N, C-alpha and C positions, 0 to 999 in steps of 0.2 A: 454257539450263538451268544453266550454271555460275554465272551471276550470281544466279539464284534460290537456289541452294544456299549461296552465300556470304552472301547476305542472311539466310537462315534461320540460319546458324551465328552470324552477328553478333547477330541478335535473341536467340538462345538465351543467348549470353554476357552480353548487356546485361540480360536478364531475371534471370539468376542474380545479377548484381552488385546489381541493384535489390532483389531478395529478401533478400540477405544484409545490405544496408544497412538495410532496413526492420526486419528481425529485430534487428539491433544497436541501432537506435533504440528499439525496444520494450523491450529488456532494460535499456537506460540509463534509460528512464522508470521502470521497476519499481524499480531500485536507488535512483534519485533520490527517488521517492515514499516508499520505505521509510525512507531517511535523513531526509527532512523530517518524517515522522511520529515517528520515534524522537527527533529533536531537540526537537520540540514537546512531546512527552510527558515528556521528561527535565526540561523547565522547569516542568512542572506539579507542583509540590511539594505533598506532603501538608500540609494546614492553611494553605496560602497564601491561598486565597480566603476561607475562613472556618474556624472551629475544627473543624468536623466533615468538612471536605473530605478525601477519601481519595486525591486525585490521579488519580481515575478519570474518564474522559471517554467520552461516548457517541459512536457512529459519526456521528450527525447533527451533533453539536457539532463534532467533528473535521473533518467535511466542510465545514462553514461557515467554520471558522477557517483551514483550509489550502487552501481552494478546490479541493478534489478531489472526485470523485464518491464515493458510498458504496461502490461496488464497488472503487474504488482504495484506499480506506481499509481495507476488509476484507482485500483481497489483501495490502497492505503489512503490516497487523497480524498476519495469520496466518503470513506468511513470516518475520517478524522473530523472532530469538531474544532480543531485548532488550525485547520488549513482551509483557505478560501479558494474556490474554483472561479476563475475569471475567464470568460470567453474572449478570444481575440477576433476582432471583426475585420474582414478584408473589405476595404472601401471600393475596390474595383469590382469585385464579384458580389458585393452586398450580402455577404453571409459570413457566419462564423467558420473559420478554417483552422483554428488552433486553440488549444486549452492551456491556460496558465494556472499554476498553483502558487499561492503565496501564503505566508504565515499570517494568521489573523490574530494580532495582538489583543484585540478587544475580547475575543472568545477564548483566549489562552488560559484564563484563570480557572 
């Protein structure tokens, strides 16, 4: 019975260590994704691609450029203080149909 209790205690400790490691890895990924998105959008300057370019990028465009999922882009964009979320309004349907992200130079400090 003592060996079984000892094995149970060891398994509990190992499981806790694995859980803490997994949570740490998840948090590192969130911070890394946010930093990658901020850095990419910082480089997307207004008027760089064409004269009417506002420096805004869609979630789908960002996902393709950064090789992240749309969910990762949305999570990183909404959690960042340096990125501004701008809704795109469809005049025909009279509703928001797209989300743009752009670097907010005012809050970047």
